[in-house]
C-alpha positions as CSV (number, residue, x, y, z in Angstrom):
1,M,92.3,145.0,118.6
2,T,95.7,145.0,120.2
3,G,98.5,142.7,119.3
4,A,98.1,140.8,122.5
5,A,94.4,140.2,121.9
6,V,95.1,138.9,118.4
7,G,97.8,136.6,119.8
8,I,95.5,135.2,122.4
9,A,92.8,134.7,119.8
10,V,95.2,132.8,117.6
11,L,96.4,130.7,120.6
12,V,92.8,129.9,121.6
13,A,92.0,128.9,118.0
14,L,95.1,126.6,117.8
15,V,94.1,124.9,121.2
16,A,90.6,124.4,119.9
17,L,91.9,122.9,116.7
18,V,94.2,120.5,118.5
19,A,91.4,119.5,120.9
20,A,89.1,118.8,117.9
21,I,91.8,116.6,116.3
22,V,92.3,114.7,119.5
23,A,88.6,114.2,119.9
24,V,88.2,112.9,116.3
25,A,91.2,110.6,116.7
26,R,89.8,109.1,119.9
27,N,86.4,108.6,118.4
28,R,87.8,106.8,115.4
29,S,90.0,104.6,117.5
30,S,87.4,103.6,120.0
31,G,87.4,99.9,120.7
32,Q,90.9,99.5,119.3
33,E,93.7,98.2,121.5
34,I,97.4,97.6,120.8
35,G,97.8,94.0,119.4
36,K,94.1,93.6,118.7
37,P,93.4,93.2,114.9
38,D,91.2,95.7,113.3
39,R,88.5,95.1,110.7
40,M,90.9,95.3,107.8
41,S,93.6,92.9,109.3
42,E,91.8,89.7,108.3
43,E,91.3,90.9,104.7
44,V,94.9,92.0,104.4
45,V,96.3,88.8,105.9
46,A,94.1,86.7,103.6
47,G,95.3,88.6,100.5
48,L,99.0,88.2,101.6
49,M,98.6,84.5,102.3
50,A,97.0,84.0,98.8
51,E,100.0,85.8,97.2
52,L,102.4,83.8,99.3
53,R,100.8,80.5,98.1
54,K,101.1,81.7,94.5
55,W,104.8,82.5,94.9
56,Q,105.4,79.2,96.7
57,A,103.7,77.3,93.8
58,E,105.7,79.2,91.2
59,A,109.0,78.5,93.1
60,A,108.1,74.8,93.3
61,H,107.4,74.8,89.5
62,W,110.7,76.4,88.7
63,K,112.6,74.1,91.1
64,A,111.0,71.1,89.4
65,T,111.8,72.5,86.0
66,A,115.5,73.1,87.0
67,E,115.8,69.6,88.4
68,R,114.3,68.1,85.2
69,L,116.6,70.0,83.0
70,Q,119.6,69.0,85.2
71,R,118.6,65.3,84.9
72,E,118.4,65.8,81.1
73,L,121.8,67.3,81.0
74,D,123.3,64.6,83.2
75,G,121.7,61.9,80.9
76,R,123.5,63.2,77.8
């Protein structure tokens, strides 16, 4: 084989690889649109909201504790 034939073969192989990657990506993303939630979005949002509620409850607890301690100090 000449150098040109090897170069063309490598180029054809690269084009085929890129075409395969594009085909797989399009197949995996079928039915997906920008702004439309996917199947994992609801689960992720639910987990994040649960964590947010925990942090809010903890913040409220420490705020109440700080206020109670401040009242105790003011009473002395």
